[in-house]
C-alpha positions as CSV (number, residue, x, y, z in Angstrom):
1,M,-1.6,4.1,19.4
2,N,-1.4,7.5,21.0
3,L,-0.7,10.9,19.3
4,M,3.0,11.0,20.3
5,N,3.7,7.5,19.0
6,M,1.9,8.3,15.7
7,M,3.9,11.5,15.3
8,G,7.1,9.6,16.1
9,Q,6.3,7.0,13.4
10,M,5.7,9.7,10.8
11,M,9.0,11.4,11.8
12,G,11.1,8.3,11.0
13,G,9.9,5.4,13.1
14,Q,12.6,3.9,15.4
15,G,15.2,6.5,14.4
16,G,12.9,9.5,14.8
17,M,12.4,11.6,17.9
18,N,11.1,9.9,21.0
19,P,7.8,11.1,22.5
20,M,9.5,12.9,25.4
21,Q,11.6,15.0,22.9
22,M,8.4,15.9,21.0
23,M,6.6,16.8,24.2
24,Q,9.4,19.2,25.2
25,M,9.4,20.8,21.8
26,M,5.7,21.3,21.9
27,Q,5.9,22.9,25.4
28,K,8.5,25.3,24.1
29,A,6.3,26.3,21.1
30,K,3.5,27.6,23.3
31,G,2.5,30.2,20.8
32,N,2.3,28.2,17.6
33,P,2.5,24.4,17.8
34,M,1.5,24.1,14.1
35,Q,4.5,26.0,13.1
36,M,6.7,23.7,15.1
37,I,5.1,20.6,13.7
38,D,5.4,22.0,10.1
39,S,9.1,22.7,10.6
40,M,9.7,19.2,12.0
41,M,7.6,17.3,9.5
42,G,7.5,19.5,6.4
43,G,9.7,17.1,4.4
44,N,7.6,14.0,5.2
45,P,5.5,12.9,2.3
46,Q,2.7,11.6,4.6
47,Y,2.5,14.9,6.4
48,Q,2.5,16.8,3.1
49,R,-0.4,14.6,1.9
50,V,-2.4,15.3,5.1
51,M,-1.8,19.0,4.7
52,Q,-3.1,18.9,1.1
53,M,-6.2,17.0,2.3
54,V,-7.1,19.7,4.8
55,N,-6.0,22.8,2.8
56,G,-9.0,25.1,2.2
57,K,-11.4,23.1,4.4
58,S,-13.5,24.5,7.3
59,P,-12.5,23.5,10.8
60,K,-15.5,21.1,10.9
61,E,-14.3,19.5,7.6
62,V,-10.7,19.2,9.0
63,R,-12.0,17.5,12.1
64,Q,-13.8,14.9,9.9
65,V,-10.6,14.3,7.9
66,V,-8.7,13.8,11.1
67,M,-11.4,11.5,12.4
68,N,-11.2,9.4,9.2
69,L,-7.4,9.2,9.4
70,C,-7.5,8.2,13.0
71,E,-9.9,5.4,12.2
72,Q,-7.7,4.2,9.3
73,Q,-4.6,4.1,11.6
74,G,-6.3,2.6,14.6
75,V,-6.0,5.7,16.7
76,D,-8.6,6.6,19.3
77,F,-9.8,10.1,18.1
78,T,-11.2,11.1,21.5
79,G,-8.1,10.0,23.3
80,M,-5.9,12.0,20.8
81,V,-8.1,15.1,21.3
82,E,-7.7,14.8,25.1
83,Q,-3.9,14.4,24.7
84,M,-3.8,17.5,22.6
85,K,-5.9,19.5,25.1
86,G,-3.5,18.3,27.8
87,M,-0.7,19.8,25.8
88,G,-2.5,23.2,25.6
89,I,-3.6,22.8,22.0
90,N,-7.0,24.3,21.4
91,V,-9.3,21.7,19.8
92,P,-12.7,23.2,18.8
93,E,-15.8,21.2,19.7
94,Y,-18.5,20.6,17.0
95,D,-22.0,19.1,17.2
96,E,-22.2,16.0,15.1
């Protein structure tokens, strides 16, 4: 499962936005993709839970939470990071 499909499922599955629509929205939100994602998904209970999990954590701790969530959902973390970088989203690197 890739990042766009995972976000599509969180946004309503079959009736939600398709990956191309999300990609276009992300490209338009060059300055602040998190704000765009928050406005799109703020009412989603899964998204709210994830945001609670990462609130107050260091970037390294957030990365570990995301890695764990990816593993639980069968998402390739490295592939997701590459997709994010391809969309212009800065993803810090950390030594393990």
